[in-house]
C-alpha positions in Angstrom: 51.0 75.4 99.7 54.1 76.7 101.3 54.5 79.4 98.4 51.1 80.5 99.1 51.6 80.8 103.0 55.0 82.7 102.3 53.2 85.1 99.9 50.5 85.7 102.2 53.0 86.5 104.9 54.8 88.8 102.8 51.5 90.5 101.6 50.6 91.1 105.3 54.0 92.4 106.2 53.8 95.0 103.3 50.3 96.0 104.2 51.4 96.4 107.7 54.3 98.5 106.5 52.3 100.7 104.2 49.7 101.2 107.2 52.6 102.4 109.3 53.8 104.8 106.6 50.3 106.2 106.1 49.6 106.7 109.8 53.0 108.4 110.3 52.5 110.7 107.4 48.9 111.6 108.8 50.7 112.4 112.1 53.2 114.6 110.5 50.4 116.7 108.9 48.3 116.8 112.1 51.6 118.2 114.0 51.9 121.1 111.5 48.2 122.1 112.0 48.9 122.2 115.8 46.4 118.8 116.4 48.9 117.2 118.6 46.3 114.7 120.1 45.2 113.5 116.5 49.1 113.1 115.7 49.7 111.3 119.1 47.0 108.7 118.0 48.4 108.2 114.5 52.0 108.0 115.8 51.0 105.3 118.2 49.2 103.3 115.4 52.4 103.8 113.3 54.6 102.5 116.3 52.4 99.3 116.7 52.4 98.7 113.1 55.9 99.3 112.3 58.1 96.0 111.8 61.3 97.9 111.7 62.7 98.1 115.2 65.2 100.9 114.3 62.2 103.2 113.6 60.6 102.7 116.9 62.9 105.1 118.9 62.0 107.7 116.3 58.5 107.2 116.7 58.6 107.2 120.6 60.3 110.4 120.5 57.5 111.7 118.1 54.6 110.5 120.6 56.7 112.1 123.5 56.7 115.3 121.7 53.0 115.3 121.2 52.4 114.5 124.8 54.8 117.4 125.9 53.0 119.9 123.6 49.7 118.8 125.0 50.9 119.5 128.4 50.7 115.8 129.6 54.2 115.6 131.1 53.8 112.3 132.8 53.1 110.5 129.6 55.6 112.5 127.6 58.2 111.2 130.3 57.4 107.6 129.7 57.8 107.9 125.8 60.8 110.1 126.2 62.3 107.4 128.5 61.4 104.7 126.0 63.3 106.6 123.1 66.3 107.0 125.4 66.4 103.3 126.5 66.0 102.4 122.7 69.3 104.4 121.9 67.4 107.3 119.9 70.4 109.0 118.5 69.1 112.7 118.8 70.3 114.0 122.3 67.2 116.4 122.2 65.4 113.5 123.6 67.6 113.9 126.9 66.9 117.4 127.0 63.2 117.0 126.7 63.1 114.2 129.2 64.8 116.6 131.6 62.2 119.5 130.8 59.1 117.3 131.3 60.6 116.1 134.8 61.2 119.6 135.6 57.5 120.4 134.8 56.6 117.7 137.3 58.8 119.3 140.0 61.4 116.5 139.6 64.3 118.9 139.7 66.8 116.4 141.0 66.1 114.0 138.2 65.8 116.6 135.5 69.4 117.6 136.6 70.7 114.4 135.8 69.3 114.3 132.4 70.2 118.0 131.7 73.8 117.2 132.7 73.8 114.1 130.2 72.4 116.4 127.6 75.2 118.8 128.2 77.9 116.1 127.8 76.4 114.9 124.5 75.6 118.6 123.0 78.3 120.8 124.8 77.9 123.8 122.2 74.1 124.2 123.1 73.6 126.7 125.8 70.2 125.2 126.5 71.7 122.6 128.6 73.6 125.1 130.8 70.4 127.2 131.0 68.2 124.1 132.0 70.6 123.3 134.6 70.5 126.9 135.9 66.6 126.7 135.9 66.4 123.8 138.1 68.7 125.4 140.5 66.6 128.5 140.7 63.4 126.7 141.0 64.3 124.9 144.0 65.7 128.2 145.4 62.6 130.2 144.6 60.3 127.3 146.1 62.3 127.3 149.2 62.1 131.0 149.5 58.6 132.0 148.3 57.3 135.7 147.5 54.6 137.3 149.5 51.8 136.3 147.1 49.3 133.6 148.1 47.9 131.7 145.5 44.7 129.6 146.0 42.4 127.5 143.8 39.1 128.9 143.1 37.1 125.8 143.9 33.6 127.1 143.4 34.5 127.5 139.6 37.0 124.6 138.7 35.9 121.1 137.6 37.9 117.9 136.7 37.9 119.4 133.2 40.0 122.2 132.0 38.8 125.6 133.2 41.4 128.4 132.3 42.1 131.9 130.9 39.7 134.2 133.0 38.9 137.8 132.3 37.0 140.3 134.2 33.5 140.9 132.4 32.3 143.9 134.2 33.7 147.1 135.4 33.3 146.1 139.2 35.4 143.1 138.9 32.5 140.9 140.0 32.0 138.6 137.0 34.3 136.4 135.2 34.4 134.9 131.8 36.6 132.1 131.4 37.3 128.9 129.0 35.9 125.5 129.9 35.8 122.1 128.4 33.2 120.9 130.9 30.0 119.2 129.8 27.2 121.6 129.0 29.3 123.5 126.5 27.8 124.0 122.7 31.2 123.0 121.4 30.8 119.4 119.8 33.4 116.5 119.6 37.0 116.6 120.7 39.5 119.2 120.3 42.3 117.6 118.0 44.9 119.7 120.0 44.5 118.0 123.4 41.7 115.4 122.9 39.5 117.2 125.6 35.9 118.3 124.8 35.7 121.5 122.7 36.1 124.5 124.8 33.4 127.3 125.3 33.3 130.7 127.0 31.6 130.4 130.5 30.2 133.0 132.7 30.3 133.3 136.6 29.1 135.9 138.8 30.4 136.6 142.2 27.9 136.3 145.1 27.8 138.4 148.5 29.5 135.6 150.3 32.6 135.9 147.9 32.0 132.8 146.2 31.0 132.3 142.3 27.9 131.4 141.3 27.2 128.1 139.0 29.0 128.8 135.7 26.9 128.9 132.6 28.0 129.0 129.0 27.5 132.1 126.9 24.7 131.8 124.5 25.0 132.0 120.8 26.1 133.7 118.6 29.4 133.9 120.9 29.5 130.0 121.7 29.0 127.7 118.9 29.6 124.1 118.0 33.3 125.0 117.1 36.1 125.7 119.6 36.0 129.1 121.5 39.2 130.0 123.2 41.1 132.7 125.1 38.7 135.8 125.7 39.2 139.5 126.8 36.4 141.8 127.9 37.4 145.5 127.6 37.5 148.1 130.6 34.1 149.5 129.5 32.7 146.0 129.3 31.4 147.0 125.8 33.5 144.8 123.7 34.5 140.9 123.7 37.6 139.7 122.0 38.1 135.8 121.7 39.5 133.2 119.2 37.6 130.6 117.3 38.6 127.4 115.6 36.3 125.8 113.1 36.5 122.5 111.8 40.1 121.7 112.7 41.3 125.0 111.0 43.8 127.5 112.6 42.4 129.6 115.4 41.4 133.1 114.3 40.4 136.1 116.4 37.0 137.7 116.7 35.2 140.5 118.4 31.5 141.5 119.4 30.0 144.7 120.6 27.7 144.8 123.4 24.2 145.6 122.0 22.0 146.4 125.3 22.5 143.5 127.7 23.7 141.1 125.2 26.6 140.5 122.8 26.0 141.3 119.3 27.0 139.0 116.2 30.7 138.5 116.2 33.1 139.6 113.4 36.5 138.2 112.6 39.4 140.7 113.0 40.4 142.0 109.8 44.2 141.0 109.7 43.7 137.2 110.4 44.7 134.8 107.7 43.6 131.2 107.9 47.3 129.9 107.2 48.1 131.1 110.9 47.1 130.6 114.6 45.7 133.5 116.6 45.4 133.2 120.4 45.0 135.0 123.8 44.0 138.6 122.9 44.8 141.5 125.3 43.9 145.1 124.7 45.1 148.4 126.2 43.0 150.8 128.3 42.4 153.1 125.6 41.4 150.2 123.0 44.0 151.2 120.6 46.6 148.6 121.0 45.8 144.8 120.6 48.2 142.2 121.8 48.1 138.6 121.0 50.0 135.4 120.4 50.4 133.8 116.8 52.8 131.5 114.8 52.9 134.0 112.0 55.9 133.8 109.6 59.0 135.7 110.3 58.5 135.4 114.2 61.2 134.5 116.7 60.1 131.0 117.5 56.9 128.7 118.0 54.4 131.3 119.1 55.4 134.9 119.4 53.4 138.0 121.0 52.4 140.4 118.3 50.8 143.9 118.4 48.2 145.8 116.2 47.2 149.2 116.3 43.4 150.4 115.8 42.8 152.9 113.1 39.8 155.2 114.1 39.6 156.6 110.6 39.3 153.3 108.6 38.0 151.5 111.8 40.5 148.5 111.1 43.2 147.0 112.9 46.6 147.5 111.3 49.0 144.8 110.2 50.6 142.9 113.1 54.1 143.8 114.3 56.1 141.4 116.2 57.2 142.6 119.6 61.0 141.3 118.7 63.6 139.6 120.6 63.5 141.7 123.7 60.2 139.7 124.5 60.0 136.9 122.1 62.3 134.0 122.2 63.1 130.8 120.0 60.3 128.8 122.2 56.6 129.6 123.1 55.8 133.1 124.0 52.1 133.5 124.8 49.2 134.9 126.8 50.1 138.8 127.1 48.3 140.9 129.6 48.7 144.7 129.6 48.4 145.8 133.1 46.8 149.2 134.0 50.4 150.4 134.6 51.5 149.7 131.2 53.4 146.7 132.2 53.5 143.7 130.0 52.7 140.2 131.7 53.2 137.1 129.6 54.2 133.5 129.8 57.0 131.6 128.0 59.0 128.6 127.8 62.0 130.1 126.4 63.4 131.8 129.6 65.0 130.6 133.0 61.9 129.3 134.8 60.3 126.7 137.1 59.0 124.2 134.4 56.5 124.5 131.8 55.2 127.9 131.0 56.2 130.6 133.4 54.7 134.0 134.1 57.0 137.0 133.4 56.8 140.7 133.8 58.3 143.4 131.4 58.3 147.1 132.4 56.7 149.7 130.1 59.4 152.1 128.5 56.9 154.2 126.4 56.0 154.1 122.8 54.8 150.4 122.8 58.3 149.2 124.3 58.9 146.8 127.1 62.1 145.6 128.8 63.7 144.3 132.0 61.9 141.1 132.1 61.6 139.5 135.4 60.4 135.9 136.6 57.4 136.2 139.1 58.9 133.3 140.9 57.0 130.9 143.4 54.1 130.6 144.2 52.9 132.7 141.2 54.9 130.1 139.2 55.1 126.5 140.0 56.7 123.4 138.1 53.6 123.2 135.7 52.1 125.6 133.3 51.3 128.8 134.7 49.8 131.5 132.2 47.0 133.9 131.4 47.5 136.1 134.7 45.1 139.2 135.1 44.9 141.7 137.8 42.1 143.8 139.4 43.0 147.3 138.1 46.1 148.4 140.0 45.5 145.9 143.0 48.1 143.3 143.6 45.3 140.8 143.3 43.7 138.8 140.4 43.7 135.3 139.0 46.0 132.9 136.8 45.6 129.6 135.0 47.6 126.7 136.1 47.7 122.8 135.9 50.1 122.7 139.1 50.0 120.3 141.9 46.7 120.4 143.5 44.5 121.0 140.4 41.2 119.3 140.3 41.8 117.8 136.8 43.8 119.4 134.2 43.9 123.2 134.0 42.3 125.2 136.9 41.7 128.8 137.9 44.0 130.1 140.9 
């Protein structure tokens, strides 16, 4: 009887270990696909099923990474802290603990973590830059620029509302992405656990407020995930991203047919092994910028460019904007201003926390330089991205999950 009980205990232990290994492998695969919510769920299962205490600090770090990449900095802080307290050996846990605290505006606490990281990894310039960022962030917050940033309360909900684009020539209509109920998308986005996003339409009324937003009908919105969109200056073409059945996001376009959008077509250079996001197009319609994790880039996501060939009516092969713009981190959400300037967001430069918005001056022949941070209040401790301007005016919109947001991401 004792032997049978002992055998049963061993069997259950082996089964638990096998399940933990299976969940961990599943999580690793999900991370490679950018499905951070799914990965986080599997890592947590592996954490709870693991009987090896020495593995738990590593799995805690992995859970924290997923939360950080999902933009849930509060949960990320909890799991990085768990890893550090359990003596996780990789000093990067200290660095990212500081990063997620900085993204919550906890600059003093973040400074302590960055100092500890710098002591543990003195050769990494990242620690020094992170300390400098905390110093600058507090200084910028104490001395704000002349811009005024307000929430667009008539559009925002408790769900994610983000990435606005002007949808008519008079700047009175906005398209934007939302994960609110009423969208055609089904299920949850494996990247963040939110409802699948759709493109919504809101019209500005005479009183300056926006009408109730409605989703664009098929064939633009589908049961899949529709993402970052752009309407051309003439309001005759719509560019957007779409992700089908947990595959990589691809870029699509549709032409205006009368008063409605025609059947979308996938842009010819897209390959299913890479993600394509956040399209932006020049006034003449011949230069397309977007973010992607294409091979041979500088970091996680880079900003890429494609030129339209009028003769073949196809977009040329993407070219990377290079290290003058892109960093080893996440560079995303490009916007080409009417004056040629490039606005974009990055986690790879000195900033206030999360994604910050930067401006690069146009130097001619598809070249940009002299990058500057837009500082506070355009930027905040949270993620700030997707800025657009009303022609040459110093007014427009941006997306942010800063303090004061209704839910997750809001339009400001």
